Backbone and ligand atoms as CSV (ligand in chain L), in Angstrom:
chain,resi,resn,atom,element,x,y,z
A,1,MET,N,N,86.572,131.228,29.263
A,1,MET,CA,C,85.189,131.188,29.652
A,1,MET,C,C,85.031,130.890,31.187
A,2,ASP,N,N,84.133,131.738,31.886
A,2,ASP,CA,C,84.390,131.816,33.391
A,2,ASP,C,C,83.079,130.795,33.640
A,3,SER,N,N,83.306,129.437,33.999
A,3,SER,CA,C,82.152,128.681,34.315
A,3,SER,C,C,81.611,129.241,35.583
A,4,LYS,N,N,82.383,129.628,36.559
A,4,LYS,CA,C,81.729,129.844,37.723
A,4,LYS,C,C,80.667,130.973,37.793
A,5,LYS,N,N,81.121,131.941,36.988
A,5,LYS,CA,C,80.116,133.079,36.818
A,5,LYS,C,C,78.994,132.687,35.885
A,6,LEU,N,N,79.176,131.810,35.219
A,6,LEU,CA,C,78.047,131.334,34.098
A,6,LEU,C,C,76.977,130.552,35.052
A,7,PHE,N,N,77.531,129.668,35.944
A,7,PHE,CA,C,76.697,128.840,36.772
A,7,PHE,C,C,75.982,129.843,37.881
A,8,GLN,N,N,76.788,130.691,38.295
A,8,GLN,CA,C,76.192,131.671,39.315
A,8,GLN,C,C,75.024,132.494,38.717
A,9,ALA,N,N,75.090,132.851,37.313
A,9,ALA,CA,C,74.044,133.617,36.516
A,9,ALA,C,C,72.790,132.753,36.352
A,10,ALA,N,N,72.993,131.480,35.938
A,10,ALA,CA,C,71.891,130.678,35.758
A,10,ALA,C,C,71.477,130.437,36.975
A,11,THR,N,N,72.081,130.298,38.288
A,11,THR,CA,C,71.113,130.003,39.497
A,11,THR,C,C,70.507,131.269,40.074
A,12,PHE,N,N,71.175,132.435,39.712
A,12,PHE,CA,C,70.498,133.828,39.948
A,12,PHE,C,C,69.287,133.834,39.257
A,13,ALA,N,N,69.136,133.445,37.907
A,13,ALA,CA,C,68.037,133.662,37.124
A,13,ALA,C,C,66.996,132.620,37.530
A,14,ALA,N,N,67.388,131.379,37.817
A,14,ALA,CA,C,66.425,130.519,38.225
A,14,ALA,C,C,65.696,130.783,39.553
A,15,GLN,N,N,66.506,131.545,40.476
A,15,GLN,CA,C,65.891,131.848,41.751
A,15,GLN,C,C,64.815,133.094,41.326
A,16,LYS,N,N,65.296,134.081,40.391
A,16,LYS,CA,C,64.299,134.962,40.225
A,16,LYS,C,C,63.222,134.714,39.476
A,17,HIS,N,N,63.063,133.587,38.632
A,17,HIS,CA,C,62.063,133.263,37.853
A,17,HIS,C,C,61.355,132.212,38.463
A,18,THR,N,N,61.537,131.902,39.856
A,18,THR,CA,C,60.896,130.830,40.344
A,18,THR,C,C,59.353,131.038,40.553
A,19,GLY,N,N,58.653,129.975,40.130
A,19,GLY,CA,C,57.178,130.066,40.077
A,19,GLY,C,C,56.589,130.599,38.717
A,20,GLN,N,N,57.594,131.117,37.762
A,20,GLN,CA,C,57.136,131.602,36.615
A,20,GLN,C,C,57.015,130.606,35.747
A,21,PHE,N,N,56.170,130.538,34.547
A,21,PHE,CA,C,55.782,129.308,33.363
A,21,PHE,C,C,55.900,130.107,32.206
A,22,ARG,N,N,56.365,129.235,31.237
A,22,ARG,CA,C,56.082,129.854,29.697
A,22,ARG,C,C,54.647,129.880,29.457
A,23,LYS,N,N,54.192,130.696,28.823
A,23,LYS,CA,C,52.897,130.559,28.321
A,23,LYS,C,C,52.614,129.143,27.531
A,24,GLY,N,N,51.457,128.670,27.871
A,24,GLY,CA,C,51.041,127.289,27.538
A,24,GLY,C,C,50.464,126.449,28.512
A,25,SER,N,N,49.867,125.434,27.983
A,25,SER,CA,C,49.302,124.464,28.956
A,25,SER,C,C,50.414,123.419,29.543
A,26,ALA,N,N,51.546,123.302,29.177
A,26,ALA,CA,C,52.397,122.379,29.469
A,26,ALA,C,C,53.249,122.787,30.885
A,27,HIS,N,N,53.083,123.896,31.373
A,27,HIS,CA,C,53.779,124.327,32.564
A,27,HIS,C,C,55.279,124.265,32.481
A,28,VAL,N,N,55.860,124.706,31.342
A,28,VAL,CA,C,57.287,124.648,31.232
A,28,VAL,C,C,57.609,125.750,31.899
A,29,PRO,N,N,58.868,125.447,32.959
A,29,PRO,CA,C,59.288,126.388,33.817
A,29,PRO,C,C,59.773,127.568,33.149
A,30,TYR,N,N,59.730,128.721,33.536
A,30,TYR,CA,C,60.202,129.847,32.710
A,30,TYR,C,C,61.645,129.969,32.349
A,31,ILE,N,N,62.567,129.239,33.359
A,31,ILE,CA,C,63.839,129.295,33.288
A,31,ILE,C,C,64.556,128.413,32.143
A,32,ASN,N,N,63.670,127.623,31.655
A,32,ASN,CA,C,64.000,126.817,30.460
A,32,ASN,C,C,64.183,127.738,29.212
A,33,HIS,N,N,63.659,128.835,29.137
A,33,HIS,CA,C,63.791,129.841,28.098
A,33,HIS,C,C,65.032,130.546,28.018
A,34,PRO,N,N,65.639,131.307,29.110
A,34,PRO,CA,C,66.968,131.933,29.254
A,34,PRO,C,C,68.036,130.836,28.950
A,35,LEU,N,N,67.757,129.707,29.537
A,35,LEU,CA,C,68.829,128.387,29.394
A,35,LEU,C,C,69.021,128.079,27.878
A,36,GLN,N,N,67.807,128.077,27.351
A,36,GLN,CA,C,67.974,127.669,25.736
A,36,GLN,C,C,68.572,128.864,25.134
A,37,VAL,N,N,68.168,129.999,25.289
A,37,VAL,CA,C,68.871,131.353,24.561
A,37,VAL,C,C,70.416,131.130,24.719
A,38,ALA,N,N,70.891,130.895,25.987
A,38,ALA,CA,C,72.318,130.893,26.036
A,38,ALA,C,C,72.895,129.735,25.548
A,39,ASP,N,N,72.304,128.542,25.649
A,39,ASP,CA,C,72.629,127.482,24.879
A,39,ASP,C,C,72.879,127.542,23.328
A,40,LEU,N,N,71.733,128.335,22.783
A,40,LEU,CA,C,71.889,128.493,21.567
A,40,LEU,C,C,73.177,129.316,21.087
A,41,LEU,N,N,73.310,130.399,21.726
A,41,LEU,CA,C,74.379,131.317,21.402
A,41,LEU,C,C,75.734,130.501,21.551
A,42,ALA,N,N,75.923,129.651,22.775
A,42,ALA,CA,C,76.966,128.920,22.856
A,42,ALA,C,C,77.343,127.995,21.678
A,43,HIS,N,N,76.182,127.477,21.167
A,43,HIS,CA,C,76.406,126.440,19.925
A,43,HIS,C,C,76.546,127.127,18.473
A,44,LYS,N,N,76.406,128.465,18.680
A,44,LYS,CA,C,76.405,129.427,17.218
A,44,LYS,C,C,77.692,130.229,17.415
A,45,GLY,N,N,78.781,129.871,17.904
A,45,GLY,CA,C,80.007,130.857,17.983
A,45,GLY,C,C,80.124,131.627,19.039
A,46,GLU,N,N,79.430,131.746,20.188
A,46,GLU,CA,C,79.668,132.840,21.167
A,46,GLU,C,C,80.048,132.070,22.436
A,47,ALA,N,N,80.656,130.857,22.149
A,47,ALA,CA,C,81.021,129.889,23.684
A,47,ALA,C,C,81.961,130.557,24.494
A,48,GLU,N,N,82.779,131.387,23.857
A,48,GLU,CA,C,83.884,132.000,24.647
A,48,GLU,C,C,83.467,133.626,25.397
A,49,ASN,N,N,82.279,133.992,24.637
A,49,ASN,CA,C,81.809,135.166,25.027
A,49,ASN,C,C,80.983,135.266,26.308
A,50,THR,N,N,81.724,135.258,27.333
A,50,THR,CA,C,81.074,134.715,28.787
A,50,THR,C,C,80.052,136.017,29.070
A,51,ASN,N,N,80.402,137.321,28.836
A,51,ASN,CA,C,79.519,138.291,29.210
A,51,ASN,C,C,78.042,138.257,28.308
A,52,LEU,N,N,78.195,137.692,27.144
A,52,LEU,CA,C,77.140,137.585,26.391
A,52,LEU,C,C,76.138,136.303,26.856
A,53,LEU,N,N,76.859,135.537,27.128
A,53,LEU,CA,C,76.257,134.141,27.758
A,53,LEU,C,C,75.559,134.561,29.012
A,54,ILE,N,N,76.149,135.319,29.801
A,54,ILE,CA,C,75.560,135.675,31.400
A,54,ILE,C,C,74.212,136.541,30.899
A,55,ALA,N,N,74.560,137.626,29.961
A,55,ALA,CA,C,73.385,138.384,29.834
A,55,ALA,C,C,72.109,137.664,29.001
A,56,ALA,N,N,72.456,136.488,28.374
A,56,ALA,CA,C,71.629,135.737,27.737
A,56,ALA,C,C,70.668,135.007,28.895
A,57,LEU,N,N,71.438,134.499,30.095
A,57,LEU,CA,C,70.689,133.883,30.987
A,57,LEU,C,C,69.853,134.908,31.924
A,58,LEU,N,N,70.257,136.159,32.040
A,58,LEU,CA,C,69.572,137.179,32.715
A,58,LEU,C,C,68.646,137.988,31.892
A,59,HIS,N,N,68.355,137.655,30.667
A,59,HIS,CA,C,67.912,138.864,29.738
A,59,HIS,C,C,66.461,139.054,29.970
A,60,ASP,N,N,65.801,138.420,30.838
A,60,ASP,CA,C,64.397,138.506,31.266
A,60,ASP,C,C,64.083,138.891,32.582
A,61,VAL,N,N,65.223,139.130,33.498
A,61,VAL,CA,C,64.784,139.113,34.901
A,61,VAL,C,C,64.591,140.679,35.008
A,62,ILE,N,N,65.070,141.624,34.409
A,62,ILE,CA,C,64.730,142.897,34.673
A,62,ILE,C,C,63.168,143.301,34.220
A,63,GLU,N,N,62.883,142.543,33.077
A,63,GLU,CA,C,61.750,142.754,32.389
A,63,GLU,C,C,60.563,142.308,33.267
A,64,ASP,N,N,60.677,140.869,33.868
A,64,ASP,CA,C,59.664,140.099,34.268
A,64,ASP,C,C,59.809,139.586,35.725
A,65,THR,N,N,60.792,140.303,36.532
A,65,THR,CA,C,60.973,140.008,37.742
A,65,THR,C,C,61.196,141.299,38.475
A,66,GLN,N,N,61.402,141.125,39.965
A,66,GLN,CA,C,61.715,142.226,40.648
A,66,GLN,C,C,63.035,142.856,40.709
A,67,THR,N,N,63.978,142.133,39.790
A,67,THR,CA,C,65.538,142.279,40.023
A,67,THR,C,C,65.847,143.733,39.606
A,68,GLN,N,N,66.498,144.408,40.290
A,68,GLN,CA,C,67.274,145.927,40.199
A,68,GLN,C,C,68.464,145.734,39.536
A,69,PRO,N,N,68.688,146.803,38.568
A,69,PRO,CA,C,69.964,146.988,37.809
A,69,PRO,C,C,71.103,146.915,38.561
A,70,ASP,N,N,70.946,147.363,39.755
A,70,ASP,CA,C,72.271,147.376,40.647
A,70,ASP,C,C,72.830,146.070,41.129
A,71,GLU,N,N,71.720,144.939,41.260
A,71,GLU,CA,C,72.048,143.704,41.652
A,71,GLU,C,C,72.949,142.819,40.404
A,72,ILE,N,N,72.568,143.237,39.234
A,72,ILE,CA,C,73.339,142.723,38.086
A,72,ILE,C,C,74.601,143.211,38.178
A,73,GLU,N,N,74.501,144.545,38.072
A,73,GLU,CA,C,75.935,145.212,37.972
A,73,GLU,C,C,76.936,144.831,39.002
A,74,GLN,N,N,76.547,144.758,40.239
A,74,GLN,CA,C,77.308,144.216,41.324
A,74,GLN,C,C,77.767,142.818,41.068
A,75,MET,N,N,77.096,142.169,40.757
A,75,MET,CA,C,77.482,140.622,40.474
A,75,MET,C,C,78.008,140.297,39.322
A,76,PHE,N,N,77.617,140.885,38.328
A,76,PHE,CA,C,78.091,140.567,36.964
A,76,PHE,C,C,78.900,141.576,36.078
A,77,GLY,N,N,78.811,142.801,36.729
A,77,GLY,CA,C,79.503,143.902,35.881
A,77,GLY,C,C,78.631,144.820,35.000
A,78,LYS,N,N,79.218,145.961,34.562
A,78,LYS,CA,C,78.317,146.809,33.570
A,78,LYS,C,C,78.283,146.302,32.153
A,79,GLU,N,N,79.120,145.756,31.765
A,79,GLU,CA,C,78.848,145.203,30.404
A,79,GLU,C,C,77.682,144.167,30.315
A,80,VAL,N,N,77.693,143.361,31.220
A,80,VAL,CA,C,76.449,142.407,31.250
A,80,VAL,C,C,75.192,143.417,31.439
A,81,LEU,N,N,75.180,144.204,32.517
A,81,LEU,CA,C,73.955,145.062,32.800
A,81,LEU,C,C,73.661,145.863,31.697
A,82,ASP,N,N,74.413,146.436,30.884
A,82,ASP,CA,C,74.262,147.135,29.642
A,82,ASP,C,C,73.490,146.291,28.393
A,83,ILE,N,N,74.146,145.090,28.352
A,83,ILE,CA,C,73.468,144.194,27.556
A,83,ILE,C,C,71.999,143.928,27.776
A,84,VAL,N,N,71.785,143.478,29.073
A,84,VAL,CA,C,70.522,143.179,29.641
A,84,VAL,C,C,69.433,144.531,29.340
A,85,LEU,N,N,70.025,145.537,29.643
A,85,LEU,CA,C,69.007,146.664,29.674
A,85,LEU,C,C,68.633,146.933,28.118
A,86,GLU,N,N,69.619,146.906,27.331
A,86,GLU,CA,C,69.442,146.974,25.928
A,86,GLU,C,C,68.124,145.969,25.337
A,87,VAL,N,N,68.182,145.025,25.954
A,87,VAL,CA,C,67.072,143.934,25.232
A,87,VAL,C,C,65.957,143.885,26.209
A,88,SER,N,N,65.792,144.784,27.371
A,88,SER,CA,C,64.511,144.997,28.066
A,88,SER,C,C,63.633,145.973,27.716
A,89,ASP,N,N,62.368,145.531,27.532
A,89,ASP,CA,C,61.337,146.394,27.220
A,89,ASP,C,C,60.937,146.970,28.514
A,90,ASP,N,N,60.437,148.461,28.179
A,90,ASP,CA,C,59.785,149.298,29.338
A,90,ASP,C,C,58.489,148.850,29.460
A,91,LYS,N,N,58.122,148.147,30.669
A,91,LYS,CA,C,56.921,147.364,30.868
A,91,LYS,C,C,55.876,148.575,31.233
A,92,ASN,N,N,56.288,149.828,31.497
A,92,ASN,CA,C,55.197,150.779,31.556
A,92,ASN,C,C,54.576,151.230,30.266
A,93,LEU,N,N,55.120,150.861,29.265
A,93,LEU,CA,C,54.540,151.212,27.930
A,93,LEU,C,C,53.539,150.101,27.347
A,94,PRO,N,N,52.304,150.603,26.828
A,94,PRO,CA,C,51.522,149.563,26.351
A,94,PRO,C,C,52.196,148.671,25.280
A,95,LYS,N,N,51.796,147.446,25.377
A,95,LYS,CA,C,52.271,146.334,24.627
A,95,LYS,C,C,52.673,146.708,22.958
A,96,GLU,N,N,51.629,147.418,22.382
A,96,GLU,CA,C,51.946,147.715,21.093
A,96,GLU,C,C,53.101,148.709,20.759
A,97,ILE,N,N,53.040,149.537,21.719
A,97,ILE,CA,C,54.392,150.518,21.702
A,97,ILE,C,C,55.676,149.766,21.777
A,98,ARG,N,N,55.583,148.908,22.965
A,98,ARG,CA,C,56.801,148.248,23.191
A,98,ARG,C,C,57.320,147.455,21.958
A,99,LYS,N,N,56.264,146.947,21.287
A,99,LYS,CA,C,56.534,145.954,19.927
A,99,LYS,C,C,57.120,146.804,18.810
A,100,GLN,N,N,56.580,148.076,18.773
A,100,GLN,CA,C,56.980,148.942,17.711
A,100,GLN,C,C,58.479,149.544,18.025
A,101,LYS,N,N,58.735,149.709,19.404
A,101,LYS,CA,C,59.943,150.294,19.811
A,101,LYS,C,C,61.024,149.182,19.486
A,102,GLN,N,N,60.731,147.803,19.719
A,102,GLN,CA,C,61.691,146.901,19.449
A,102,GLN,C,C,62.156,146.756,17.986
A,103,ILE,N,N,61.464,147.058,17.149
A,103,ILE,CA,C,61.703,147.238,15.788
A,103,ILE,C,C,62.550,148.382,15.439
A,104,GLU,N,N,62.183,149.668,16.106
A,104,GLU,CA,C,62.778,150.579,15.813
A,104,GLU,C,C,64.375,150.759,16.526
A,105,LYS,N,N,64.426,150.108,17.544
A,105,LYS,CA,C,65.891,150.091,18.216
A,105,LYS,C,C,66.549,149.002,17.600
A,106,ALA,N,N,66.211,148.023,16.994
A,106,ALA,CA,C,67.047,146.830,16.781
A,106,ALA,C,C,68.330,147.147,15.946
A,107,ALA,N,N,68.112,147.949,14.966
A,107,ALA,CA,C,69.333,148.261,14.180
A,107,ALA,C,C,70.342,149.149,15.085
A,108,HIS,N,N,69.994,149.818,16.139
A,108,HIS,CA,C,70.962,150.565,16.944
A,108,HIS,C,C,71.441,149.851,18.133
A,109,LEU,N,N,71.087,148.589,18.248
A,109,LEU,CA,C,71.753,147.988,19.361
A,109,LEU,C,C,73.196,147.610,19.162
A,110,SER,N,N,73.880,147.290,20.318
A,110,SER,CA,C,75.226,146.933,20.255
A,110,SER,C,C,75.192,145.400,19.545
A,111,PRO,N,N,76.386,145.103,19.047
A,111,PRO,CA,C,76.526,143.599,18.471
A,111,PRO,C,C,75.982,142.700,19.423
A,112,SER,N,N,76.496,142.620,20.601
A,112,SER,CA,C,75.903,141.753,21.719
A,112,SER,C,C,74.561,141.676,21.832
A,113,ALA,N,N,73.881,142.857,22.041
A,113,ALA,CA,C,72.607,142.917,22.184
A,113,ALA,C,C,71.772,142.423,21.041
A,114,GLN,N,N,72.083,142.597,19.779
A,114,GLN,CA,C,71.569,142.070,18.549
A,114,GLN,C,C,71.708,140.580,18.452
A,115,LYS,N,N,72.895,140.015,18.945
A,115,LYS,CA,C,72.895,138.472,18.883
A,115,LYS,C,C,71.789,138.087,19.585
A,116,LEU,N,N,71.907,138.475,21.001
A,116,LEU,CA,C,70.914,137.983,22.005
A,116,LEU,C,C,69.614,138.203,21.494
A,117,LYS,N,N,69.173,139.351,21.056
A,117,LYS,CA,C,67.776,139.778,20.443
A,117,LYS,C,C,67.531,138.413,19.421
A,118,ILE,N,N,68.525,138.230,18.523
A,118,ILE,CA,C,67.949,137.350,17.363
A,118,ILE,C,C,67.919,135.881,17.959
A,119,ALA,N,N,68.742,135.460,18.858
A,119,ALA,CA,C,68.593,134.151,19.613
A,119,ALA,C,C,67.414,134.017,20.356
A,120,ASP,N,N,66.945,135.071,20.986
A,120,ASP,CA,C,65.735,135.198,21.784
A,120,ASP,C,C,64.504,135.068,20.868
A,121,LYS,N,N,64.449,135.540,19.713
A,121,LYS,CA,C,63.459,135.346,18.723
A,121,LYS,C,C,63.388,133.851,18.190
A,122,ILE,N,N,64.514,133.306,17.985
A,122,ILE,CA,C,64.575,132.022,17.464
A,122,ILE,C,C,63.901,131.105,18.556
A,123,CYS,N,N,64.434,131.287,19.621
A,123,CYS,CA,C,63.701,130.555,20.811
A,123,CYS,C,C,62.261,130.648,20.893
A,124,ASN,N,N,61.691,131.778,20.554
A,124,ASN,CA,C,60.362,132.285,20.845
A,124,ASN,C,C,59.576,131.643,19.670
A,125,LEU,N,N,60.322,131.443,18.450
A,125,LEU,CA,C,59.591,130.801,17.417
A,125,LEU,C,C,59.515,129.257,17.731
A,126,LYS,N,N,60.532,128.762,18.066
A,126,LYS,CA,C,60.317,127.408,18.553
A,126,LYS,C,C,59.303,127.109,19.761
A,127,ASP,N,N,59.311,127.955,20.644
A,127,ASP,CA,C,58.310,127.749,21.801
A,127,ASP,C,C,56.920,127.981,21.312
A,128,ILE,N,N,56.684,128.688,20.289
A,128,ILE,CA,C,55.309,128.907,20.000
A,128,ILE,C,C,54.972,127.611,19.167
A,129,ILE,N,N,55.718,126.895,18.670
A,129,ILE,CA,C,55.304,125.476,18.230
A,129,ILE,C,C,55.408,124.372,19.267
A,130,GLU,N,N,56.438,124.438,20.149
A,130,GLU,CA,C,56.698,123.403,21.101
A,130,GLU,C,C,55.997,123.505,22.091
A,131,VAL,N,N,55.970,124.652,22.694
A,131,VAL,CA,C,55.337,124.934,24.001
A,131,VAL,C,C,53.802,125.241,23.853
A,132,ALA,N,N,53.715,125.811,22.539
A,132,ALA,CA,C,52.218,125.831,22.301
A,132,ALA,C,C,51.353,126.707,23.165
A,133,PRO,N,N,51.813,128.059,23.304
A,133,PRO,CA,C,50.675,128.852,24.122
A,133,PRO,C,C,49.249,128.793,23.601
A,134,ASN,N,N,48.295,129.101,24.469
A,134,ASN,CA,C,47.092,128.852,24.034
A,134,ASN,C,C,46.486,130.175,23.107
A,135,TRP,N,N,47.025,130.412,21.918
A,135,TRP,CA,C,46.911,131.511,21.311
A,135,TRP,C,C,46.172,131.171,20.009
A,136,PRO,N,N,45.189,131.793,19.466
A,136,PRO,CA,C,44.587,131.522,18.174
A,136,PRO,C,C,45.686,131.520,17.016
A,137,LEU,N,N,45.463,130.929,15.952
A,137,LEU,CA,C,46.511,130.854,14.832
A,137,LEU,C,C,46.875,132.114,14.491
A,138,TRP,N,N,45.970,133.182,14.379
A,138,TRP,CA,C,46.408,134.384,13.704
A,138,TRP,C,C,47.449,135.185,14.738
A,139,ARG,N,N,47.202,134.944,16.082
A,139,ARG,CA,C,48.197,135.487,16.913
A,139,ARG,C,C,49.531,134.858,16.755
A,140,LYS,N,N,49.618,133.682,16.718
A,140,LYS,CA,C,50.944,133.010,16.275
A,140,LYS,C,C,51.617,133.591,15.173
A,141,LEU,N,N,50.954,133.575,14.138
A,141,LEU,CA,C,51.355,134.170,12.708
A,141,LEU,C,C,51.782,135.522,12.968
A,142,ASP,N,N,50.906,136.292,13.700
A,142,ASP,CA,C,51.378,137.605,13.841
A,142,ASP,C,C,52.627,137.646,14.760
A,143,TYR,N,N,52.862,136.753,15.610
A,143,TYR,CA,C,54.117,136.948,16.210
A,143,TYR,C,C,55.360,136.798,15.280
A,144,TYR,N,N,55.279,135.733,14.501
A,144,TYR,CA,C,56.390,135.339,13.500
A,144,TYR,C,C,56.528,136.616,12.403
A,145,THR,N,N,55.436,137.418,12.075
A,145,THR,CA,C,55.638,138.668,11.279
A,145,THR,C,C,56.374,139.479,12.177
A,146,TRP,N,N,55.944,139.723,13.207
A,146,TRP,CA,C,56.569,140.906,13.913
A,146,TRP,C,C,58.069,140.472,14.256
A,147,ALA,N,N,58.452,139.189,14.576
A,147,ALA,CA,C,59.830,138.857,14.906
A,147,ALA,C,C,60.571,139.003,13.639
A,148,GLU,N,N,59.848,138.835,12.422
A,148,GLU,CA,C,60.589,138.889,11.223
A,148,GLU,C,C,60.947,140.467,10.940
A,149,ASN,N,N,59.982,141.152,11.411
A,149,ASN,CA,C,60.238,142.604,11.312
A,149,ASN,C,C,61.603,143.059,12.094
A,150,VAL,N,N,61.555,142.579,13.422
A,150,VAL,CA,C,62.545,142.857,14.374
A,150,VAL,C,C,63.979,142.559,13.746
A,151,VAL,N,N,64.023,141.276,13.433
A,151,VAL,CA,C,65.286,140.582,12.876
A,151,VAL,C,C,65.580,141.276,11.645
A,152,GLY,N,N,64.927,141.748,10.724
A,152,GLY,CA,C,64.908,142.352,9.403
A,152,GLY,C,C,65.670,143.718,9.537
A,153,GLN,N,N,65.711,144.356,10.783
A,153,GLN,CA,C,66.481,145.328,10.882
A,153,GLN,C,C,67.828,145.159,11.047
A,154,MET,N,N,68.271,143.899,11.241
A,154,MET,CA,C,69.794,143.698,11.501
A,154,MET,C,C,70.425,142.908,10.448
A,155,LYS,N,N,69.990,143.245,9.335
A,155,LYS,CA,C,70.249,142.046,8.017
A,155,LYS,C,C,71.735,142.195,7.804
A,156,GLY,N,N,72.342,140.829,7.565
A,156,GLY,CA,C,73.584,141.014,7.218
A,156,GLY,C,C,74.629,140.973,8.274
A,157,LYS,N,N,74.253,141.384,9.501
A,157,LYS,CA,C,74.960,141.783,10.695
A,157,LYS,C,C,75.662,140.378,11.451
A,158,HIS,N,N,74.795,139.517,11.461
A,158,HIS,CA,C,75.113,138.243,12.265
A,158,HIS,C,C,74.539,137.091,11.415
A,159,PRO,N,N,75.247,136.744,10.173
A,159,PRO,CA,C,74.862,135.765,9.263
A,159,PRO,C,C,74.456,134.493,9.962
A,160,VAL,N,N,75.180,134.070,10.928
A,160,VAL,CA,C,74.927,132.605,11.391
A,160,VAL,C,C,73.603,132.522,12.047
A,161,LEU,N,N,73.333,133.525,13.020
A,161,LEU,CA,C,72.177,133.531,13.761
A,161,LEU,C,C,71.003,133.948,12.906
A,162,GLU,N,N,71.126,134.745,11.940
A,162,GLU,CA,C,70.194,135.319,10.914
A,162,GLU,C,C,69.733,134.323,10.137
A,163,GLY,N,N,70.749,133.277,9.510
A,163,GLY,CA,C,70.408,132.147,8.829
A,163,GLY,C,C,69.551,131.152,9.672
A,164,LEU,N,N,69.888,130.890,10.698
A,164,LEU,CA,C,69.191,130.003,11.512
A,164,LEU,C,C,67.728,130.687,11.949
A,165,PHE,N,N,67.853,131.896,12.068
A,165,PHE,CA,C,66.255,132.398,12.278
A,165,PHE,C,C,65.249,132.161,11.078
A,166,TYR,N,N,65.874,132.712,9.871
A,166,TYR,CA,C,65.018,132.517,8.788
A,166,TYR,C,C,64.463,131.025,8.536
A,167,GLU,N,N,65.572,130.129,8.843
A,167,GLU,CA,C,65.234,128.541,8.717
A,167,GLU,C,C,64.001,128.225,9.523
A,168,ARG,N,N,64.125,128.634,10.779
A,168,ARG,CA,C,63.288,128.330,11.826
A,168,ARG,C,C,61.823,128.980,11.388
A,169,LEU,N,N,62.024,130.262,11.018
A,169,LEU,CA,C,60.726,131.014,10.710
A,169,LEU,C,C,60.069,130.322,9.579
A,170,ALA,N,N,60.685,129.917,8.477
A,170,ALA,CA,C,59.910,129.266,7.331
A,170,ALA,C,C,59.405,127.787,7.895
A,171,GLN,N,N,60.111,127.050,8.729
A,171,GLN,CA,C,59.716,125.791,8.971
A,171,GLN,C,C,58.522,125.933,10.050
A,172,GLY,N,N,58.588,126.952,11.090
A,172,GLY,CA,C,57.691,127.122,11.925
A,172,GLY,C,C,56.300,127.588,11.159
A,173,ARG,N,N,56.410,128.488,10.254
A,173,ARG,CA,C,55.211,128.877,9.358
A,173,ARG,C,C,54.655,127.815,8.782
A,174,GLU,N,N,55.497,126.795,8.073
A,174,GLU,CA,C,54.750,125.714,7.514
A,174,GLU,C,C,54.085,124.823,8.720
A,175,VAL,N,N,54.799,124.693,9.714
A,175,VAL,CA,C,54.113,123.870,10.890
A,175,VAL,C,C,52.641,124.504,11.257
A,176,LEU,N,N,52.594,125.763,11.304
A,176,LEU,CA,C,51.473,126.558,11.863
A,176,LEU,C,C,50.407,126.485,10.661
A,177,LEU,N,N,50.784,126.630,9.430
A,177,LEU,CA,C,49.869,126.547,8.318
A,177,LEU,C,C,49.496,125.356,8.004
A,178,THR,N,N,50.039,124.324,8.134
A,178,THR,CA,C,49.614,123.142,7.790
A,178,THR,C,C,49.140,122.206,9.133
A,179,ARG,N,N,49.273,122.801,10.284
A,179,ARG,CA,C,48.815,122.386,11.448
A,179,ARG,C,C,49.409,120.988,12.005
A,180,LYS,N,N,50.671,120.725,11.545
A,180,LYS,CA,C,51.301,119.505,11.959
A,180,LYS,C,C,51.505,119.443,13.385
A,181,LYS,N,N,51.426,118.274,14.063
A,181,LYS,CA,C,51.430,118.315,15.404
A,181,LYS,C,C,52.958,118.741,15.865
A,182,ARG,N,N,53.870,118.160,15.331
A,182,ARG,CA,C,55.484,118.249,15.751
A,182,ARG,C,C,56.140,119.069,14.778
A,183,SER,N,N,57.117,120.055,15.292
A,183,SER,CA,C,57.931,120.688,14.272
A,183,SER,C,C,58.995,119.649,13.809
A,184,PRO,N,N,59.338,120.123,12.604
A,184,PRO,CA,C,60.365,119.003,11.917
A,184,PRO,C,C,61.564,119.107,12.561
A,185,TRP,N,N,62.041,120.182,13.343
A,185,TRP,CA,C,63.393,120.257,13.772
A,185,TRP,C,C,63.411,119.688,15.261
A,186,PHE,N,N,62.345,119.441,15.799
A,186,PHE,CA,C,62.419,119.100,17.329
A,186,PHE,C,C,62.847,117.699,17.379
A,187,LYS,N,N,64.307,117.540,17.732
A,187,LYS,CA,C,64.543,116.028,17.990
A,187,LYS,C,C,65.141,115.944,19.272
A,188,GLY,N,N,64.778,116.581,20.523
A,188,GLY,CA,C,65.458,116.407,21.631
A,188,GLY,C,C,66.385,117.568,21.827
A,189,TRP,N,N,66.914,117.795,23.149
A,189,TRP,CA,C,67.750,118.761,23.463
A,189,TRP,C,C,69.011,118.771,22.617
A,190,GLY,N,N,69.678,117.509,22.472
A,190,GLY,CA,C,71.072,117.561,22.000
A,190,GLY,C,C,70.950,118.127,20.490
A,191,ASN,N,N,69.922,118.119,19.892
A,191,ASN,CA,C,69.958,118.394,18.603
A,191,ASN,C,C,69.026,119.772,18.225
A,192,LEU,N,N,69.109,120.502,19.244
A,192,LEU,CA,C,67.832,121.533,19.106
A,192,LEU,C,C,68.407,122.780,18.097
A,193,TRP,N,N,69.673,122.854,17.908
A,193,TRP,CA,C,70.235,123.992,17.087
A,193,TRP,C,C,70.835,123.495,15.921
A,194,GLY,N,N,70.640,122.130,15.595
A,194,GLY,CA,C,71.376,121.340,14.348
A,194,GLY,C,C,71.453,121.940,12.972
L,1,ZN,ZN,ZN,63.501,136.155,26.139
């Protein structure tokens, strides 16, 4: 594992996401999200897969910041860029089309992009509970259904991540439907992926 490159990527992403926040009233810095996705992958068997971890740190910079693909390629190489591009939506398309495309594309992504995609969705399921965007309940449940559709296209390919996804999906739905204040799995950073 190349820790210099990893920290370079974390710093790069932090700079690019400066001033951005996760949806919700808690003003959670956006960078928390890519850090969590990389952290999850490192804890679920991908700790030696440096390019995947770097791509996880950078996975939203093309979609959500002014970052150019060339910058990523020059600093982190083509393999990282390719993974990031695979998981980036085309922001020129309307939201509903982008969401549909994610479902259609999921089965055809590279294995690394699929792992990143599942980890991303797990973190988003968690944030919908923990960071609690100011959405009505139906919209939160709608996100859960859509995420299930996306991950459902990759059945059996990444059992560890898939298992965690369905666990969090069921737990999150229970929290949403019973309107519990805290999710049952949140016990602080150290135990996030337990
Ligand atoms: Zn993301």
